[in-house]
N, C-alpha and C positions, 0 to 999 in steps of 0.2 A: 887555313884556319882563322887569320886574321880577317880576311874578308867575310867569313861566315859570322864572326863576332860582331864586325861592323854592321852587316846586313840585319843581324838580330837587335841590335842596338837601334837601329833606324826603325824597325818595325815596332819596337816598344815606344819610340818617341811618338809616332804616328796615333798608335792605340790610345797614348795617353790624352794627345790632343783631341782625338774624336770622343773620347769620355767627358773631357771638360765641355766640349760644345753640346753633346747629348744632355748632360745634366743641367746646362743652361736651358736648353729646349724644353727639357723635361719641367722645370721650374716654371718657365713662361707659360706652359700648358695648363698647369695646375693653376696659376694665377688667374688665367683666362676662365677656366672652368668655375674657380670660385667666384669669379666676378658674375658669371652667367647665371649662377645658381641664386643671387642675391635678389630676391623679388618681394622684399618685406615692405611693410608700411613706411618705415623709416627712410627707405631708399625713394619710396614715392614722393615722401615729404620733402627730401633733399632735392629730387627732381622738380618738384613744383617750385621751391625756393629758388632754385637755379633759373627755371623759366620766368619768374618774376623779375630777376634781375636781367635779362636778356631785354634788349639787345646790348647794353653797355658793357655786359661781361664778356661779350662773344670774342674769341681770340683772332678770329678772321672772317673774311666775308662769307665763306661757305658754311661755318658754325652758325653766322646770324641769320642766313637764308633759312637753314634747317630749323633753328628754334622758331622764327617767325612763321613758318609754315604749319606748327601746330596751333589750332585754335584754341584747345583746352589743356588744363593742368592735370596731371594724374589724379588729383585728390580735389575736393572742394573746400574752399578757404571761408570762414565766416569773417567778414569784414565790419559788420557793425551789429551790435545787440543794444536794442533801446525797448526793454520791457522783458518779458517772458518769452524765451527761446529756447525750444527743446528739441531733441533728436531721439529717434528710435533706430538703433544700429541694425544692419543686417541680421537677421536671425533672432534678435531680441524682441521682448514683449513688453518692456518698460521704456519709459521715457527718461532722459537725462538731459540736465542743463547744458547749453551750448556755450562756450567760451569765445568771446572775440578774439580774433587771431589765429584760433587753431585750426587745423586740418581735419577733414572729416571723409569717411569713405564713400564711394559709390554705392548705391543699392539702399540707402539711408531714407528715412522719411524725416522731414523738418516741419515745425510748426512755430508760430509767433504770434504774439498778441501784445499790442501796446499798452503799457501800464504805467501809472505814475505821471509825474511832472516830466516830460521828456520833450526834446525838440520836435515840433509838430512838421517841420519841413523836411525832416529826415525819415527814413524808413524804420519800421520797429526791427527788421532785420534784413541783413544784405549778405549775400553769399556770392563768392566769386568762382565761376567755373573756369575761366581762361581769361586771357589779356583782353580787358574791355568788354567781357562776357559777365553779365551779372543775372541773379535772380534775387527779385526784393519783395517783400512784404510789408505794405505800408501800414496797416491798421491790424488786420487778423487775417490768417491765412494757413492753409496747409498744403504741402507738397512732397512728392517724391521724385528721387533720382534713380532712374533704372540702372542696374548694374552694368559695367562696361568691361570689356576685356583690357588687359593692360597694352598700351599702346594705342587702343582704339580711339579714333578722332571724332566719335559721334556721341552726343548726349541726348536724352529724353527727359524732360520734366513731365510729370504726372500730375494732373489737377486733381485735388481731393476736397478742398473747402477753401471758402474765402476769396479773396482777389490777390492774384500774383502778377508781379511786373517783371517783365523780361526784356533785357537790353542786350542786343548783340551788335558787334561792329558792322558797319557796312560792307566790309570785306569778308563776312562769314561765307566759307564754301557752300554751295547747294547741297541740301541734304544732311548737313552736319548737326543742325539743331533741329529738335522736335519737341512740340508741347502737345500731350496727348490727354484724352479723356476717354470714358469708356466707350462712346459712340462716334468719335470724330478724332481728327489729328490735324496739327498745325505743323508745316514744314517751311523751309526754304525762308526762315527768319533773317531779316536784317533791320537795324534800327530797335525802336522800342515799340513793345505791344503789351496790353493788359488784358487779364483773363480773369472773370468773375465765374465762380462755379458754385452750385449747391445741389443737393439731392432734393427731391420732391416726393410726394407721397406714391407716384407712379413711375417715376424714373429720375431724370435730371434736366438742369437747366444751365445754359452757359451764355456769358456775353463775351465776344471777342472784338476788342478795339484795337486799331493801329494808331500809335501816337506819331511815329516817324518810321521810315522805311517801307517795306513790304513783307508779305506772307501769302502762303497758299494755305487752303483749307479744304479737307474732303471728308466725306462721310458716305455712308450706304446710299448709292444711286445719286449722289451729287458731289460736284466738285467745283470749287472756286479757285481758278488759277491764280489770280492776283488781287489781294486787297492792299490799298495804299493808305497813306496819311489821312485820319479823320473818318475812315471806313470803320462801321461798326454794326455786327450782326448778332442776334439773339438766336439760340439754337435749345429747343426742347426736344428731347426723345424719351420715349417710354422705356422701362426697364428691360422688357423683353424685345427692344428694337424693332417694335411692329409699326411704330407711327413716330415720325419726324416733323417737326413744324421749325420753317425758317421764317425769320421776320427782318427786315431791313430796318435799322435804327438812324443811321446816319451814313451820308457818302452813297456814292454809285458805283456798282461792280455787277459782274456778270456771274451767274450761276449755272454752271453746266448741268442738266437734270438728263439722267437716263431715261430713254423713251424705248427701251427694248430692242428687237432685232427685226430687220425686215429683209426679205429675199428679193434681189434684183438680178436682171439679166445683164451679164457682161456682154456687149455687143462685139467686143474686141476677141474675146475667147468663145464667145457663143456658149456661155455657161452660167447657171444660176450661182450667185454668192450671198451668203448671209453677211449684211452690214449691220454694225450695231449703230442705232440712231441715238441722237442727243438734241435737247432743246438749250439754246443759250438764251437764258431769260435775264434781263437786265433789272436789277433789284434797286429800288430807290427807297426812301424812308417810307414806312408802313406797308411796303410790299410784302407778299407773304407766298412761301411754297410749301405745300403739305405733301407728305409721303406716306402712304398706307400699304403695308405689307400683310399679306396672309398666307399661311402655308396650305397648298393645294394638296387633299390626300390623293385624288385622283391622277393629277399630273405629277406629284411628288416633287414640287419644286414651288418656289415663291411666286405668288401672284403680286404684282405691284401697281398702284394707282397712283399717279403723279398730278397735282393740281397747282395752278399758279393764281394768285389774285393781284390786282393793282391796287393802289393807296386807298381806294373807295370801297374794297373789298369785292369787287366784281371779278368774277371768274374769267381768266384770259385763255387759259390753256388747260386740257384735261386728256389723259391719256391712261389705259388699262393694258397690260400685257404680262405675259409669263416669262420668266427669266430663262433664256436659251431657246425660245420656241419663236420661230419667225410666224408661225400659222396661229398663233394666239396673242394677237396685237390689234387693238381697236382703232388705232390710228388717232389723229387728232380729232376729238369730239367736239369741242366748243368750235373750232374754226370751221368745221363741216356744217354745223348746225346755223353759224351766221351765215356762211356763203349761200346755203340752200334758201335760206329765208329770204335774203336779199335777191337771189336769183329767181326766185319764184313770183316775188313781188314785181320784178321788172318785166318778167315775161308773161305774166298772168296765167300760169299753169297752176290751178288751183289743185288739181289731183295730184300733182307731185308732192304736196306739203302733207298729206296724211300720215306718212311714214313717221314726220317728225311730230305733228299735233302739238307745237309749241309755238306760242308768241313770244314777242320780245320782252313784254312784262313778265312771263312765265320763266323765261330764260335769267332775268334779273333776279327774280324771287330765289330760283334754285341756286344762282351764284352766291345771293347772300346768305342762303341757309347754310351751303357748303363752306362759305368762308367763316361763318359766325361761330359762336361758342363762348361758353362761360370764360374761358381762359384766353380768347384771342381777341385782341384790339384792333385787328386789321380790319374787320367788319364794322364794329361798333362805334370806333374812334376813340374808345376810352384810353386811358393812360395806364402803363404796366409799371411795376416796382421796379426801379434800376437797382441792379446789383451792386453797382459802383459806390 
């Protein structure tokens, strides 16, 4: 009987201890769940403030490394107001004044305009996206920040009007920062770059200038792998995206221009392969690239014509092709004409020139006509209005 009492007492003691541990575990899980559910703006502000204080507030090397790996804050902070600075919050339809030092959500639209007697060397507005990552409006401009999921370390600035200055650290990860316009986007930003953007009667016009560091730029049927310090390009696009005009302003860089598809025989496999062709055209000041697109009803795809011009407005390359069709591709037209004329002159075969029926003077006139236009200074040497 005594043994049974002792056994019951022992079991009761064990159950009590287990209950205490279970209650503690339950309380711990409740705390964890509550912490996981807190995703309010106040927490994002706290997280951003903590990141601002890093790395001095990091308790150990691992925590410091974790914080330094984040290029952007959860929210954007306004760090300078010199004039009229306003925000349109996500889902809102009215503008509100921006206060210096406050935090604002992603997905908002910001605009600023310098007013009154302010310091001329400082921007009208400055916004901090992360450590050493800023978007500035010097005189007047408007941009939007695309919404980003909580924890996502990618940001996109959308150009809307005026001039925007974007400054990123040299250690910015590839693909983390993007500057977008309706018809092109800039990626892989490091250092400082300036963007001037305005809408026109039939589309838009932008100027991209690299101050320090590098960037990449791409649009429909063209791609610039790298622009470096002092490089500058002007981009005009019609609203329907059927015409694109690129003009070199300063610096030297290469534009990769789509040239359609060509079918080639692979002599290793003895099979035909469709290969995407591209032209690497070196752009210097006043050089131009024109791309025309038309929708073909018969082929049910886009027909593309690409042309390049040197600084004097003379056509250097020309090609017409259908997207995705190897058998609708003109090949290089300008090069073929020049080679044929030179070869015929050397060999004296007059009968081979009847298909071309073009003299060097006529080729030059055609090139001037194609490069010219009321709005193109590449051919006539006129000056264009600088958006900066």
